[in-house]
C-alpha positions in Angstrom: -19.1 -30.8 -8.9 -18.4 -29.0 -12.2 -15.0 -27.6 -12.5 -14.5 -24.0 -13.9 -11.1 -23.6 -15.6 -8.7 -21.2 -14.5 -9.1 -18.9 -18.0 -12.9 -18.8 -17.8 -12.6 -18.0 -13.7 -10.5 -14.6 -14.8 -12.9 -13.9 -17.7 -15.7 -14.0 -15.3 -13.7 -12.1 -12.7 -13.4 -9.4 -15.5 -16.7 -9.2 -16.9 -18.1 -9.0 -12.8 -15.8 -6.4 -12.4 -16.6 -4.5 -15.7 -19.9 -4.5 -14.8 -19.7 -3.3 -11.4 -17.6 -0.4 -12.8 -20.3 0.2 -15.4 -23.0 0.2 -12.9 -21.5 2.7 -10.2 -20.1 5.0 -13.2 -23.8 4.7 -14.4 -25.1 5.7 -11.0 -22.7 8.3 -10.1 -23.5 10.5 -13.9 -27.2 10.2 -13.0 -26.4 11.8 -9.5 -28.1 8.7 -7.6 -24.8 8.2 -6.0 -24.0 12.0 -4.9 -20.4 13.7 -4.5 -20.9 12.9 -0.4 -21.3 9.0 -1.0 -18.5 9.3 -4.0 -16.0 10.4 -1.6 -16.7 7.5 0.4 -16.3 5.2 -1.8 -13.0 6.7 -3.2 -12.0 6.8 0.6 -12.9 3.1 1.0 -10.9 2.3 -2.4 -7.8 3.8 -0.8 -8.0 1.6 2.7 -8.9 -1.3 0.5 -5.1 -1.0 -0.9 -3.7 -0.2 2.0 -5.4 -3.4 3.8 -4.6 -6.0 1.1 -1.0 -4.4 0.6 -0.3 -5.0 4.6 -1.7 -8.4 4.2 1.4 -9.1 2.1 3.4 -9.0 4.7 1.2 -9.7 7.6 -1.0 -12.1 6.7 1.0 -14.4 3.4 4.5 -13.5 4.9 3.5 -13.9 8.6 5.4 -11.0 10.2 4.0 -7.8 11.9 5.4 -4.3 10.6 4.0 -1.7 12.3 5.3 1.1 9.8 2.7 1.1 7.1 1.9 4.7 7.4 5.1 5.6 7.0 5.7 4.2 3.5 2.2 5.8 3.0 3.8 9.1 3.7 6.8 8.5 1.7 4.8 9.6 -1.4 4.2 12.7 -0.1 7.0 15.1 -1.3 6.3 16.5 -4.6 5.6 13.4 -6.7 1.8 13.2 -6.1 0.8 13.3 -9.9 2.7 10.1 -10.4 1.1 6.9 -8.9 4.4 4.8 -10.5 7.2 7.2 -8.8 5.2 7.0 -5.4 5.3 2.8 -5.7 8.9 3.5 -6.7 9.8 6.1 -3.6 8.1 3.7 -1.2 9.3 0.6 -2.4 12.6 2.3 -1.7 11.9 3.0 1.8 10.6 -0.8 2.2 14.0 -2.3 0.8 16.0 0.3 3.2 13.9 -0.6 6.0 13.3 -3.9 5.3 16.6 -5.6 4.6 17.8 -4.8 8.6 14.4 -4.9 10.1 13.2 -8.5 8.6 16.5 -9.9 10.4 13.9 -9.8 13.3 10.6 -11.4 14.0 8.0 -10.9 16.0 7.7 -8.1 18.4 11.2 -7.1 17.4 10.2 -6.6 14.1 7.0 -4.9 15.2 9.2 -2.5 17.3 11.7 -1.6 14.7 9.2 -0.7 11.9 7.2 1.3 14.2 10.5 3.0 15.2 11.2 3.6 11.1 7.4 5.3 10.4 8.1 7.3 12.9 11.7 8.3 11.4 10.1 8.8 8.0 7.2 11.3 9.6 9.6 13.2 11.3 12.1 13.8 8.7 9.0 15.0 6.7 8.6 17.3 9.2 11.8 18.7 9.6 13.9 18.0 6.2 13.0 21.6 5.4 15.5 23.5 8.1 18.3 20.6 7.0 17.7 21.5 3.0 17.5 25.6 3.6 14.6 25.7 1.4 10.8 24.5 1.7 10.5 21.4 0.6 7.9 19.3 2.6 6.9 22.9 4.2 7.2 20.6 7.6 4.3 20.5 10.3 2.5 23.1 8.3 2.0 20.4 5.3 1.5 20.4 1.6 -1.6 22.5 0.5 -3.2 23.2 -3.0 -2.4 19.8 -4.1 -4.2 19.2 -7.6 -7.2 16.8 -6.6 -7.0 14.6 -9.2 -8.2 11.3 -7.3 -11.2 10.0 -9.0 -13.7 7.1 -8.4 -12.6 5.7 -11.9 -9.0 6.1 -10.9 -9.5 4.7 -7.6 -11.5 1.9 -8.8 -8.8 0.7 -11.2 -6.0 1.3 -8.6 -8.0 -1.2 -6.5 -8.4 -3.9 -9.1 -4.6 -4.0 -10.1 -3.6 -3.8 -6.5 -5.5 -7.0 -5.6 -4.9 -8.6 -9.4 -1.2 -8.0 -8.7 -1.1 -9.7 -5.4 -3.2 -12.7 -6.5 -1.1 -13.3 -9.4 1.8 -13.0 -7.5 0.6 -15.3 -4.5 -0.3 -17.7 -7.4 3.0 -18.0 -8.4 6.1 -20.2 -7.3 7.3 -16.7 -5.7 4.1 -16.5 -3.6 4.2 -20.2 -2.5 7.7 -19.3 -1.4 6.5 -16.6 0.9 3.6 -18.7 2.2 6.6 -21.3 3.2 8.3 -18.7 4.9 5.1 -18.2 7.0 4.6 -21.8 7.6 8.1 -22.7 8.7 11.1 -20.7 7.5 13.8 -22.7 8.9 12.5 -25.7 7.0 12.1 -23.4 3.9 15.5 -22.3 4.0 16.7 -26.0 4.5 15.3 -26.5 1.0 16.6 -24.2 -0.8 14.2 -21.1 -0.4 16.0 -17.9 -0.3 14.4 -16.2 2.9 16.0 -13.1 3.2 14.9 -12.1 -0.4 11.5 -13.3 -0.5 11.1 -11.6 2.5 12.2 -8.4 1.7 10.4 -8.8 -1.8 7.2 -8.9 0.0 8.0 -6.1 2.1 8.9 -4.0 -0.8 5.8 -5.1 -2.4 3.7 -3.9 0.6 5.1 -0.6 0.8 5.0 -0.2 -3.0 1.3 -0.5 -2.7 1.0 1.6 0.3 2.6 4.3 -1.6 0.2 4.3 -4.1 -2.8 4.6 -1.8 -0.9 7.9 -0.3 -0.5 9.2 -3.9 -4.3 8.5 -4.3 -5.1 9.7 -0.8 -3.0 13.1 -1.3 -5.1 13.5 -4.8 -8.3 13.1 -3.0 -7.6 15.6 0.1 -5.8 18.4 -1.7 -3.5 18.9 1.5 -1.4 16.5 3.7 0.3 17.1 7.0 2.8 14.4 8.6 0.9 14.2 11.8 -1.6 12.6 10.0 1.0 9.8 9.4 1.2 8.8 13.5 1.6 5.6 14.8 -2.2 5.1 15.3 -2.5 5.6 11.4 -0.5 2.2 11.1 -2.5 0.7 13.6 -5.9 1.7 12.0 -4.6 0.2 8.7 -3.7 -3.0 10.5 -7.3 -3.6 12.4 
């Protein structure tokens, strides 16, 4: 069989992605794809980012975190216009949660991440009474958020997220993450810093969830902490 060189594979993929984007943009501009279906495409793109980001921790690392909706919600308060800031804030929550949580495995990890996800939601609901001024607007949620999530923005965020994960997993860092999934004890015995790579994968997963949360806010124009309960994490996992 003919083996296609890696640079040529990337070029072919880039051309296919550009062609798909050009076709979809043309169909939207001509009205063939209506506003209703454009909204569905945007929602689909956001869920793709959530799914592939969770796959970093669940599929590649082999852990089972159930607090992904919490990282998505961490992008809410007043940083909805900045994808980068949303990623940084969600990543910070992932680091804070990941360092103690990833000492556990299996069902215990699932339970503690579920608890942390609920803690984030509860904090967003009640923090205004602690601060003494309106910050997240509690259960009433954030309203009148500028609707900035267009098809183009979501499309390129999906492409970037998939490309970033692909590049990470093809690198030595990705091989280290996969080795932990296959046999953590053996990985540690040959010098793989398992705690570092487990935390790294967890933070990367949380950062991309934060980006998805930012896009989600920019699409709906209003968000409520109740949207990010336990079942939201289950939906992403499913």
